[in-house]
Biopython code that builds the backbone (N, CA, C, O; Angstrom):
import numpy as np
from Bio.PDB.StructureBuilder import StructureBuilder

atoms = [
    (1, "MET", "N", (1.386, 8.049, -24.291)),
    (1, "MET", "CA", (2.239, 8.622, -23.265)),
    (1, "MET", "C", (1.412, 8.812, -21.991)),
    (1, "MET", "O", (0.267, 9.262, -22.035)),
    (2, "ARG", "N", (2.010, 8.466, -20.878)),
    (2, "ARG", "CA", (1.338, 8.568, -19.571)),
    (2, "ARG", "C", (2.272, 9.260, -18.595)),
    (2, "ARG", "O", (3.494, 9.165, -18.709)),
    (3, "CYS", "N", (1.689, 9.949, -17.648)),
    (3, "CYS", "CA", (2.474, 10.627, -16.620)),
    (3, "CYS", "C", (1.791, 10.403, -15.277)),
    (3, "CYS", "O", (0.581, 10.584, -15.141)),
    (4, "LEU", "N", (2.601, 10.001, -14.272)),
    (4, "LEU", "CA", (2.078, 9.740, -12.941)),
    (4, "LEU", "C", (2.878, 10.481, -11.882)),
    (4, "LEU", "O", (4.094, 10.643, -11.992)),
    (5, "HIS", "N", (2.176, 10.920, -10.868)),
    (5, "HIS", "CA", (2.775, 11.564, -9.697)),
    (5, "HIS", "C", (2.469, 10.616, -8.539)),
    (5, "HIS", "O", (1.305, 10.408, -8.197)),
    (6, "ILE", "N", (3.515, 10.040, -7.934)),
    (6, "ILE", "CA", (3.330, 8.970, -6.961)),
    (6, "ILE", "C", (4.016, 9.322, -5.645)),
    (6, "ILE", "O", (5.113, 9.880, -5.625)),
    (7, "TYR", "N", (3.342, 8.984, -4.551)),
    (7, "TYR", "CA", (3.916, 9.153, -3.211)),
    (7, "TYR", "C", (4.000, 7.780, -2.558)),
    (7, "TYR", "O", (3.002, 7.068, -2.444)),
    (8, "PHE", "N", (5.207, 7.421, -2.132)),
    (8, "PHE", "CA", (5.437, 6.162, -1.441)),
    (8, "PHE", "C", (5.663, 6.449, 0.035)),
    (8, "PHE", "O", (6.401, 7.370, 0.386)),
    (9, "SER", "N", (5.030, 5.662, 0.900)),
    (9, "SER", "CA", (5.292, 5.795, 2.330)),
    (9, "SER", "C", (5.660, 4.440, 2.905)),
    (9, "SER", "O", (5.415, 3.396, 2.301)),
    (10, "GLY", "N", (6.246, 4.487, 4.072)),
    (10, "GLY", "CA", (6.773, 3.295, 4.723)),
    (10, "GLY", "C", (8.223, 3.571, 5.098)),
    (10, "GLY", "O", (8.577, 4.690, 5.467)),
    (11, "ARG", "N", (9.048, 2.549, 5.002)),
    (11, "ARG", "CA", (10.485, 2.746, 5.238)),
    (11, "ARG", "C", (11.162, 2.896, 3.879)),
    (11, "ARG", "O", (11.820, 1.979, 3.389)),
    (12, "VAL", "N", (10.986, 4.073, 3.284)),
    (12, "VAL", "CA", (11.439, 4.304, 1.912)),
    (12, "VAL", "C", (12.591, 5.315, 1.818)),
    (12, "VAL", "O", (13.072, 5.604, 0.722)),
    (13, "GLN", "N", (13.025, 5.841, 2.938)),
    (13, "GLN", "CA", (14.190, 6.717, 2.934)),
    (13, "GLN", "C", (15.345, 6.000, 3.627)),
    (13, "GLN", "O", (15.151, 5.288, 4.612)),
    (14, "GLY", "N", (16.553, 6.202, 3.092)),
    (14, "GLY", "CA", (17.737, 5.593, 3.684)),
    (14, "GLY", "C", (17.935, 4.135, 3.299)),
    (14, "GLY", "O", (18.721, 3.426, 3.927)),
    (15, "VAL", "N", (17.218, 3.680, 2.261)),
    (15, "VAL", "CA", (17.331, 2.285, 1.838)),
    (15, "VAL", "C", (17.687, 2.153, 0.353)),
    (15, "VAL", "O", (17.602, 1.061, -0.210)),
    (16, "GLY", "N", (18.087, 3.265, -0.282)),
    (16, "GLY", "CA", (18.468, 3.236, -1.695)),
    (16, "GLY", "C", (17.298, 3.373, -2.652)),
    (16, "GLY", "O", (17.426, 3.074, -3.839)),
    (17, "PHE", "N", (16.165, 3.820, -2.148)),
    (17, "PHE", "CA", (14.957, 3.916, -2.969)),
    (17, "PHE", "C", (15.141, 4.874, -4.152)),
    (17, "PHE", "O", (14.795, 4.535, -5.284)),
    (18, "ARG", "N", (15.678, 6.057, -3.893)),
    (18, "ARG", "CA", (15.839, 7.043, -4.979)),
    (18, "ARG", "C", (16.820, 6.551, -6.036)),
    (18, "ARG", "O", (16.583, 6.724, -7.232)),
    (19, "TYR", "N", (17.911, 5.944, -5.607)),
    (19, "TYR", "CA", (18.927, 5.492, -6.552)),
    (19, "TYR", "C", (18.424, 4.308, -7.373)),
    (19, "TYR", "O", (18.720, 4.204, -8.564)),
    (20, "THR", "N", (17.668, 3.422, -6.741)),
    (20, "THR", "CA", (17.071, 2.304, -7.471)),
    (20, "THR", "C", (16.003, 2.814, -8.435)),
    (20, "THR", "O", (15.882, 2.312, -9.553)),
    (21, "SER", "N", (15.228, 3.811, -8.005)),
    (21, "SER", "CA", (14.223, 4.425, -8.882)),
    (21, "SER", "C", (14.883, 4.990, -10.132)),
    (21, "SER", "O", (14.391, 4.801, -11.245)),
    (22, "ARG", "N", (15.986, 5.677, -9.943)),
    (22, "ARG", "CA", (16.706, 6.264, -11.079)),
    (22, "ARG", "C", (17.280, 5.174, -11.976)),
    (22, "ARG", "O", (17.156, 5.247, -13.199)),
    (23, "TYR", "N", (17.911, 4.159, -11.374)),
    (23, "TYR", "CA", (18.485, 3.066, -12.145)),
    (23, "TYR", "C", (17.420, 2.397, -13.022)),
    (23, "TYR", "O", (17.631, 2.177, -14.214)),
    (24, "LEU", "N", (16.275, 2.078, -12.412)),
    (24, "LEU", "CA", (15.216, 1.414, -13.164)),
    (24, "LEU", "C", (14.621, 2.330, -14.232)),
    (24, "LEU", "O", (14.298, 1.869, -15.326)),
    (25, "ALA", "N", (14.473, 3.608, -13.932)),
    (25, "ALA", "CA", (13.932, 4.549, -14.916)),
    (25, "ALA", "C", (14.848, 4.630, -16.131)),
    (25, "ALA", "O", (14.371, 4.668, -17.265)),
    (26, "LYS", "N", (16.146, 4.658, -15.906)),
    (26, "LYS", "CA", (17.089, 4.693, -17.027)),
    (26, "LYS", "C", (17.045, 3.379, -17.801)),
    (26, "LYS", "O", (17.129, 3.378, -19.029)),
    (27, "LYS", "N", (16.913, 2.259, -17.088)),
    (27, "LYS", "CA", (16.801, 0.945, -17.725)),
    (27, "LYS", "C", (15.575, 0.899, -18.649)),
    (27, "LYS", "O", (15.640, 0.356, -19.752)),
    (28, "TYR", "N", (14.468, 1.471, -18.188)),
    (28, "TYR", "CA", (13.230, 1.476, -18.964)),
    (28, "TYR", "C", (13.082, 2.698, -19.874)),
    (28, "TYR", "O", (12.071, 2.844, -20.561)),
    (29, "ASN", "N", (14.082, 3.568, -19.878)),
    (29, "ASN", "CA", (14.080, 4.761, -20.729)),
    (29, "ASN", "C", (12.876, 5.674, -20.433)),
    (29, "ASN", "O", (12.185, 6.137, -21.340)),
    (30, "LEU", "N", (12.652, 5.913, -19.136)),
    (30, "LEU", "CA", (11.572, 6.784, -18.692)),
    (30, "LEU", "C", (12.129, 8.130, -18.250)),
    (30, "LEU", "O", (13.305, 8.241, -17.903)),
    (31, "CYS", "N", (11.289, 9.136, -18.266)),
    (31, "CYS", "CA", (11.673, 10.475, -17.815)),
    (31, "CYS", "C", (10.966, 10.800, -16.509)),
    (31, "CYS", "O", (9.897, 10.268, -16.210)),
    (32, "GLY", "N", (11.591, 11.691, -15.735)),
    (32, "GLY", "CA", (10.963, 12.154, -14.508)),
    (32, "GLY", "C", (11.975, 12.472, -13.441)),
    (32, "GLY", "O", (13.127, 12.797, -13.728)),
    (33, "TRP", "N", (11.530, 12.372, -12.197)),
    (33, "TRP", "CA", (12.403, 12.672, -11.061)),
    (33, "TRP", "C", (11.867, 11.993, -9.803)),
    (33, "TRP", "O", (10.725, 11.536, -9.754)),
    (34, "VAL", "N", (12.722, 11.944, -8.800)),
    (34, "VAL", "CA", (12.359, 11.369, -7.501)),
    (34, "VAL", "C", (13.028, 12.214, -6.417)),
    (34, "VAL", "O", (14.121, 12.742, -6.620)),
    (35, "ARG", "N", (12.367, 12.338, -5.269)),
    (35, "ARG", "CA", (12.970, 13.069, -4.143)),
    (35, "ARG", "C", (12.369, 12.602, -2.830)),
    (35, "ARG", "O", (11.239, 12.117, -2.770)),
    (36, "ASN", "N", (13.166, 12.767, -1.773)),
    (36, "ASN", "CA", (12.694, 12.522, -0.411)),
    (36, "ASN", "C", (11.885, 13.719, 0.047)),
    (36, "ASN", "O", (12.187, 14.858, -0.311)),
    (37, "LEU", "N", (10.864, 13.461, 0.834)),
    (37, "LEU", "CA", (10.066, 14.530, 1.431)),
    (37, "LEU", "C", (10.357, 14.601, 2.925)),
    (37, "LEU", "O", (10.718, 13.593, 3.532)),
    (38, "PRO", "N", (10.203, 15.780, 3.525)),
    (38, "PRO", "CA", (10.492, 15.935, 4.956)),
    (38, "PRO", "C", (9.651, 15.035, 5.865)),
    (38, "PRO", "O", (10.066, 14.729, 6.983)),
    (39, "ASP", "N", (8.476, 14.611, 5.397)),
    (39, "ASP", "CA", (7.600, 13.772, 6.226)),
    (39, "ASP", "C", (7.930, 12.274, 6.151)),
    (39, "ASP", "O", (7.208, 11.449, 6.711)),
    (40, "GLY", "N", (9.028, 11.924, 5.453)),
    (40, "GLY", "CA", (9.460, 10.529, 5.381)),
    (40, "GLY", "C", (9.003, 9.785, 4.141)),
    (40, "GLY", "O", (9.425, 8.653, 3.905)),
    (41, "ARG", "N", (8.145, 10.410, 3.345)),
    (41, "ARG", "CA", (7.712, 9.779, 2.103)),
    (41, "ARG", "C", (8.717, 10.048, 0.987)),
    (41, "ARG", "O", (9.618, 10.875, 1.129)),
    (42, "VAL", "N", (8.546, 9.333, -0.127)),
    (42, "VAL", "CA", (9.313, 9.595, -1.342)),
    (42, "VAL", "C", (8.313, 9.976, -2.425)),
    (42, "VAL", "O", (7.290, 9.316, -2.609)),
    (43, "GLU", "N", (8.626, 11.053, -3.136)),
    (43, "GLU", "CA", (7.789, 11.554, -4.219)),
    (43, "GLU", "C", (8.430, 11.186, -5.544)),
    (43, "GLU", "O", (9.629, 11.390, -5.736)),
    (44, "LEU", "N", (7.633, 10.643, -6.462)),
    (44, "LEU", "CA", (8.118, 10.198, -7.768)),
    (44, "LEU", "C", (7.233, 10.792, -8.855)),
    (44, "LEU", "O", (6.007, 10.740, -8.767)),
    (45, "PHE", "N", (7.859, 11.353, -9.875)),
    (45, "PHE", "CA", (7.163, 11.866, -11.052)),
    (45, "PHE", "C", (7.724, 11.095, -12.228)),
    (45, "PHE", "O", (8.919, 11.184, -12.509)),
    (46, "ILE", "N", (6.883, 10.335, -12.926)),
    (46, "ILE", "CA", (7.379, 9.444, -13.975)),
    (46, "ILE", "C", (6.501, 9.569, -15.220)),
    (46, "ILE", "O", (5.277, 9.664, -15.125)),
    (47, "GLN", "N", (7.146, 9.567, -16.392)),
    (47, "GLN", "CA", (6.375, 9.618, -17.622)),
    (47, "GLN", "C", (7.016, 8.755, -18.695)),
    (47, "GLN", "O", (8.235, 8.600, -18.761)),
    (48, "GLY", "N", (6.142, 8.196, -19.540)),
    (48, "GLY", "CA", (6.571, 7.321, -20.620)),
    (48, "GLY", "C", (5.377, 6.523, -21.115)),
    (48, "GLY", "O", (4.230, 6.860, -20.819)),
    (49, "GLU", "N", (5.646, 5.474, -21.863)),
    (49, "GLU", "CA", (4.578, 4.611, -22.362)),
    (49, "GLU", "C", (3.942, 3.865, -21.195)),
    (49, "GLU", "O", (4.635, 3.432, -20.274)),
    (50, "GLU", "N", (2.625, 3.718, -21.239)),
    (50, "GLU", "CA", (1.882, 3.143, -20.113)),
    (50, "GLU", "C", (2.390, 1.757, -19.717)),
    (50, "GLU", "O", (2.598, 1.500, -18.531)),
    (51, "LYS", "N", (2.590, 0.869, -20.672)),
    (51, "LYS", "CA", (3.047, -0.491, -20.364)),
    (51, "LYS", "C", (4.443, -0.470, -19.737)),
    (51, "LYS", "O", (4.732, -1.253, -18.832)),
    (52, "VAL", "N", (5.291, 0.412, -20.213)),
    (52, "VAL", "CA", (6.652, 0.528, -19.681)),
    (52, "VAL", "C", (6.605, 1.014, -18.233)),
    (52, "VAL", "O", (7.337, 0.505, -17.384)),
    (53, "ILE", "N", (5.750, 1.991, -17.949)),
    (53, "ILE", "CA", (5.596, 2.485, -16.575)),
    (53, "ILE", "C", (5.076, 1.361, -15.673)),
    (53, "ILE", "O", (5.539, 1.210, -14.543)),
    (54, "GLU", "N", (4.125, 0.583, -16.163)),
    (54, "GLU", "CA", (3.607, -0.545, -15.376)),
    (54, "GLU", "C", (4.725, -1.519, -15.021)),
    (54, "GLU", "O", (4.821, -1.969, -13.880)),
    (55, "ASP", "N", (5.568, -1.843, -15.998)),
    (55, "ASP", "CA", (6.696, -2.760, -15.757)),
    (55, "ASP", "C", (7.685, -2.154, -14.769)),
    (55, "ASP", "O", (8.192, -2.845, -13.885)),
    (56, "TYR", "N", (7.955, -0.865, -14.922)),
    (56, "TYR", "CA", (8.851, -0.144, -14.024)),
    (56, "TYR", "C", (8.339, -0.207, -12.584)),
    (56, "TYR", "O", (9.091, -0.535, -11.666)),
    (57, "LEU", "N", (7.058, 0.108, -12.395)),
    (57, "LEU", "CA", (6.476, 0.107, -11.052)),
    (57, "LEU", "C", (6.434, -1.295, -10.463)),
    (57, "LEU", "O", (6.615, -1.468, -9.258)),
    (58, "LYS", "N", (6.201, -2.279, -11.289)),
    (58, "LYS", "CA", (6.224, -3.672, -10.819)),
    (58, "LYS", "C", (7.609, -4.013, -10.272)),
    (58, "LYS", "O", (7.727, -4.588, -9.190)),
    (59, "ASP", "N", (8.660, -3.660, -11.022)),
    (59, "ASP", "CA", (10.037, -3.918, -10.574)),
    (59, "ASP", "C", (10.370, -3.135, -9.309)),
    (59, "ASP", "O", (10.981, -3.675, -8.387)),
    (60, "LEU", "N", (9.974, -1.872, -9.262)),
    (60, "LEU", "CA", (10.258, -1.034, -8.100)),
    (60, "LEU", "C", (9.553, -1.579, -6.857)),
    (60, "LEU", "O", (10.149, -1.654, -5.782)),
    (61, "ASN", "N", (8.301, -1.953, -7.008)),
    (61, "ASN", "CA", (7.556, -2.515, -5.879)),
    (61, "ASN", "C", (8.129, -3.857, -5.441)),
    (61, "ASN", "O", (8.152, -4.155, -4.247)),
    (62, "GLU", "N", (8.583, -4.652, -6.366)),
    (62, "GLU", "CA", (9.190, -5.941, -6.023)),
    (62, "GLU", "C", (10.494, -5.725, -5.252)),
    (62, "GLU", "O", (10.768, -6.421, -4.274)),
    (63, "GLU", "N", (11.281, -4.772, -5.694)),
    (63, "GLU", "CA", (12.561, -4.472, -5.053)),
    (63, "GLU", "C", (12.370, -3.996, -3.612)),
    (63, "GLU", "O", (13.191, -4.300, -2.746)),
    (64, "PHE", "N", (11.295, -3.253, -3.351)),
    (64, "PHE", "CA", (11.070, -2.664, -2.023)),
    (64, "PHE", "C", (9.782, -3.175, -1.369)),
    (64, "PHE", "O", (9.137, -2.444, -0.618)),
    (65, "LYS", "N", (9.411, -4.416, -1.649)),
    (65, "LYS", "CA", (8.145, -4.955, -1.146)),
    (65, "LYS", "C", (8.049, -4.981, 0.374)),
    (65, "LYS", "O", (6.945, -4.895, 0.912)),
    (66, "GLY", "N", (9.153, -5.095, 1.070)),
    (66, "GLY", "CA", (9.109, -5.088, 2.521)),
    (66, "GLY", "C", (9.193, -3.696, 3.123)),
    (66, "GLY", "O", (9.120, -3.544, 4.342)),
    (67, "TYR", "N", (9.344, -2.682, 2.288)),
    (67, "TYR", "CA", (9.545, -1.310, 2.749)),
    (67, "TYR", "C", (8.363, -0.385, 2.455)),
    (67, "TYR", "O", (8.065, 0.511, 3.245)),
    (68, "ILE", "N", (7.696, -0.598, 1.332)),
    (68, "ILE", "CA", (6.575, 0.257, 0.933)),
    (68, "ILE", "C", (5.317, -0.184, 1.676)),
    (68, "ILE", "O", (4.890, -1.333, 1.564)),
    (69, "LEU", "N", (4.730, 0.740, 2.436)),
    (69, "LEU", "CA", (3.490, 0.442, 3.159)),
    (69, "LEU", "C", (2.266, 1.000, 2.440)),
    (69, "LEU", "O", (1.175, 0.440, 2.542)),
    (70, "ASP", "N", (2.444, 2.100, 1.716)),
    (70, "ASP", "CA", (1.323, 2.728, 1.016)),
    (70, "ASP", "C", (1.835, 3.455, -0.217)),
    (70, "ASP", "O", (2.937, 4.004, -0.217)),
    (71, "THR", "N", (1.023, 3.451, -1.263)),
    (71, "THR", "CA", (1.352, 4.141, -2.505)),
    (71, "THR", "C", (0.139, 4.945, -2.941)),
    (71, "THR", "O", (-0.954, 4.400, -3.091)),
    (72, "GLN", "N", (0.334, 6.241, -3.145)),
    (72, "GLN", "CA", (-0.728, 7.110, -3.653)),
    (72, "GLN", "C", (-0.346, 7.520, -5.068)),
    (72, "GLN", "O", (0.710, 8.114, -5.285)),
    (73, "ILE", "N", (-1.210, 7.201, -6.032)),
    (73, "ILE", "CA", (-0.917, 7.468, -7.440)),
    (73, "ILE", "C", (-1.942, 8.448, -7.987)),
    (73, "ILE", "O", (-3.150, 8.268, -7.831)),
    (74, "GLU", "N", (-1.425, 9.499, -8.639)),
    (74, "GLU", "CA", (-2.277, 10.499, -9.282)),
    (74, "GLU", "C", (-1.823, 10.663, -10.720)),
    (74, "GLU", "O", (-0.625, 10.636, -11.002)),
    (75, "SER", "N", (-2.766, 10.831, -11.627)),
    (75, "SER", "CA", (-2.409, 11.164, -13.003)),
    (75, "SER", "C", (-1.896, 12.598, -13.027)),
    (75, "SER", "O", (-2.351, 13.448, -12.262)),
    (76, "ALA", "N", (-0.955, 12.849, -13.907)),
    (76, "ALA", "CA", (-0.378, 14.192, -14.013)),
    (76, "ALA", "C", (-0.276, 14.588, -15.489)),
    (76, "ALA", "O", (-0.388, 13.760, -16.393)),
    (77, "LYS", "N", (-0.065, 15.866, -15.686)),
    (77, "LYS", "CA", (0.100, 16.402, -17.028)),
    (77, "LYS", "C", (1.528, 16.134, -17.505)),
    (77, "LYS", "O", (2.480, 16.268, -16.735)),
    (78, "ILE", "N", (1.673, 15.758, -18.767)),
    (78, "ILE", "CA", (2.989, 15.498, -19.351)),
    (78, "ILE", "C", (3.850, 16.760, -19.264)),
    (78, "ILE", "O", (3.385, 17.863, -19.549)),
    (79, "ASP", "N", (5.096, 16.581, -18.870)),
    (79, "ASP", "CA", (6.062, 17.679, -18.805)),
    (79, "ASP", "C", (7.042, 17.499, -19.971)),
    (79, "ASP", "O", (7.987, 16.715, -19.886)),
    (80, "GLU", "N", (6.802, 18.225, -21.043)),
    (80, "GLU", "CA", (7.614, 18.100, -22.262)),
    (80, "GLU", "C", (9.067, 18.496, -22.047)),
    (80, "GLU", "O", (9.930, 18.138, -22.848)),
    (81, "SER", "N", (9.349, 19.234, -20.968)),
    (81, "SER", "CA", (10.729, 19.686, -20.729)),
    (81, "SER", "C", (11.620, 18.567, -20.178)),
    (81, "SER", "O", (12.845, 18.679, -20.220)),
    (82, "LEU", "N", (11.024, 17.503, -19.669)),
    (82, "LEU", "CA", (11.827, 16.395, -19.105)),
    (82, "LEU", "C", (12.411, 15.557, -20.216)),
    (82, "LEU", "O", (11.696, 15.091, -21.103)),
    (83, "LYS", "N", (13.729, 15.366, -20.162)),
    (83, "LYS", "CA", (14.422, 14.568, -21.181)),
    (83, "LYS", "C", (15.096, 13.343, -20.599)),
    (83, "LYS", "O", (15.551, 12.472, -21.341)),
    (84, "ASP", "N", (15.165, 13.263, -19.264)),
    (84, "ASP", "CA", (15.802, 12.125, -18.604)),
    (84, "ASP", "C", (15.195, 11.945, -17.221)),
    (84, "ASP", "O", (14.167, 12.547, -16.911)),
    (85, "PHE", "N", (15.808, 11.138, -16.407)),
    (85, "PHE", "CA", (15.328, 10.918, -15.046)),
    (85, "PHE", "C", (16.429, 11.321, -14.072)),
    (85, "PHE", "O", (17.592, 10.963, -14.261)),
    (86, "HIS", "N", (16.067, 12.061, -13.037)),
    (86, "HIS", "CA", (17.086, 12.516, -12.103)),
    (86, "HIS", "C", (16.546, 12.529, -10.662)),
    (86, "HIS", "O", (15.340, 12.479, -10.423)),
    (87, "ILE", "N", (17.470, 12.596, -9.741)),
    (87, "ILE", "CA", (17.142, 12.706, -8.323)),
    (87, "ILE", "C", (17.159, 14.181, -7.954)),
    (87, "ILE", "O", (18.125, 14.886, -8.250)),
    (88, "LYS", "N", (16.114, 14.645, -7.321)),
    (88, "LYS", "CA", (16.082, 16.013, -6.814)),
    (88, "LYS", "C", (16.557, 15.997, -5.370)),
    (88, "LYS", "O", (16.139, 15.153, -4.577)),
    (89, "PHE", "N", (17.436, 16.941, -5.033)),
    (89, "PHE", "CA", (17.926, 17.060, -3.674)),
    (89, "PHE", "C", (17.439, 18.339, -3.044)),
    (89, "PHE", "O", (17.754, 18.617, -1.887)),
]
sb = StructureBuilder()
sb.init_structure("model")
sb.init_model(0)
sb.init_chain("A")
sb.init_seg("    ")
for serial, (resi, resn, name, xyz) in enumerate(atoms, 1):
    if name == "N":
        sb.init_residue(resn, " ", resi, " ")
    sb.init_atom(name, np.array(xyz, "f"), 0.0, 1.0, " ", f" {name:<3s}", serial, name[0])
structure = sb.get_structure()
């Protein structure tokens, strides 16, 4: 099990990034959340099997390859309370 805390910057708000993140997370059966930040970045918290997360991030980056300018990835502690993936507002 792996857990990552990721910040995406670029043109990542107003382009369906959060909804696509949720769609792909459900497709890959991952848990976590995504939200827009006031500074224009998108924050993503994702957990699941390492290979599955890699595939998820590959798909997400491919979908938004012209929009993501920078990605900051940090390891995080597993949150046992998460049972699904949702958008935080």
